[in-house]
N, C-alpha and C positions, 0 to 999 in steps of 0.2 A: 614519263607517264604522268598524266595529271587527271584528277578526278573529273574535271570538266570534259575530258575527252571520252568518257564512258569506257573505261578499261573493261576488257572482256576475257573470257576463258572458254575454251571448247575442248571437250574430251570425247573420245568415241571408242566403241567396242564392237566387235563382230559377235553376234549371238546366233548359235545354231538352232534357231527356232523361227517359225514363220511370223510375218508381221502381225497377224491377228493375235497371236499369243503374246508377243512383246507389247503390242498396243494395250492389251488388258492390264499389263503391269505398269507401263509408264503413265497411264491415265488414272491409276490408283493413287490418289493424293496422300494416302497414309503410308505407302511403301517407303518413301525416303526416310521417314522417321524410324523405320526398322533397320535402315542401312547406313545412315549418315549420323555423325555425332552431334551435329548442330540442331537440326530440326527434331523436336521432341514429339510433336503430334500435329495433325492437321484435321480440319473438319469442314464440311460443306456448310455454307451459310444460306439463309433465306429460303430454305426448303429444297435447295439443289441437292441432287444425289449423284450426279455424274457430270463430267465436263460438257459444257456448251458455251459458246461465245457469250460473254456477259455474266456467266455464273461466277460466284465468288466463294473463296474458302479462306479460313483463318489458319495461320501457321503459328505455332508456339515454339520458340527457339531458345537455346541456351548456348552461351559462349563464355569461356572462363574469364575473359577480359572485360566483358560488358554486361554480364548477367543474363537475365531472362527478358524476353520481349515478345510481343504479338505483332503480326503483320496481317494484312488482308491482301489476297491475291485475286486479280480479275483475269478470267480466261479471255485472252485477246486473239488467239489463233487456234483453230481446230480444223484439221483436215484428216478425216478418218484414216487411221493406219499410216499417217505420214507426219503430221505436225501437231504438237500440243505445246502452246505457249501461254505464259501468264505474266502479268505485270504486278509487281509487289509494291504496295503503298503503306504509308505510316499513318493509319487513321487516328492514332492516339497522340500524335505530336511528340513522340519520345525524342526525336532528333531535331526538332525545330517546330515549325508550324505544322499542324495536322494537314496532310495532303492526301485526301481520299481519291484523287483523280488518277486513273490508270494511264492517262496521257502524260503524266509527270511522275513516273515511278522511281522508287529508290533502287530498284533492280528489275531486270526482266530475265526470265528463264524460259528455256525451250528444249523440248525433245524433238529430234527429227529421226524418222525411220526411213530406211531405204532397202528394198529387197536386194540381196547380194548372194549369188550362188544359191545354196539351199537354205540360207538363213536371212538375217537382217543386220544391217549396219545401223547402229544407234549412236547418234550424236547428242551430247548434252551440252548446252550452251548457257552462259550467264553473262550479263552485262551489268556493271555497277552504275547507278545514277540514272538520270541527272538529279533527282531529289536527294535531300540529305539522308544519311544513314549512319550507322555506327562508325563507319569508316570516316565520315565527316567529323565526328567528335574527336577521333584520334588526330586527324589533320589539324583541327582547331587548336589542339594542345601543343602540336609541334609542326607548324606549317613548313619549316625548313626540311622536314623529313617526309614530305608527301610521297615522293617516289618510293622510298623504302617502305612506308606504311602500305601503299597500294601493292607493291610487290609481295609483301607478306600476306596481305588479304587474298590476292589472286592465287598464291601458292596454297593457302588454306582451302579456298574454294575448289581448286584442282584436286587436292587430296580428298575432300569430301565427295566431289563428283565422281572421282575414280572409284571410291568405295561404293557409291550407289550403283555405278555401272557394273562393277564386279558382282555385287549382290543380285542385280537384275539379271545378269547373264546366268548365274547359277540357278536362280529361280525359274527362268524361262527354259533353260536346257533340262532341268530336272522335272519341270512340270508342276512345281509348287506354286499354287495361286492363293495360299492362305493369306487372308487380309487381317 
């Protein structure tokens, strides 16, 4: 596994709730901050209040190994009750040159919803790269350990994504939409 290959991770969960209820949760950009240890908070930018292709939001993150940082995410896919995808960029140049272009993200994320039985199958996907990120800094320090570093990061992402999906499932099935 190499950074240049765009390593990815996908997790899924069955939620006993209709797609409309699940959609309201997955498009709430503040929800992952309640459920995942890395994202601390998120806020819409430039007057946006809800997802729309081209809308942007800032994410404020914390990781025990690299500290705190800000990202900007551009909504790049939106299909009502089906797909919510965003490209994450490094507008501050924390990991190299500032790259505000969503066509060259440091990561891409996506939720996919599919009706299944009386509920909804939710897939949560993430892909690292191609732009530089915190993972790039670790690889720069120990290039001979690239595969190990990537495996560690993918495992971390999987753990965080599974936590988010478990929380999403609980909220959707219990009907708690507190934001």
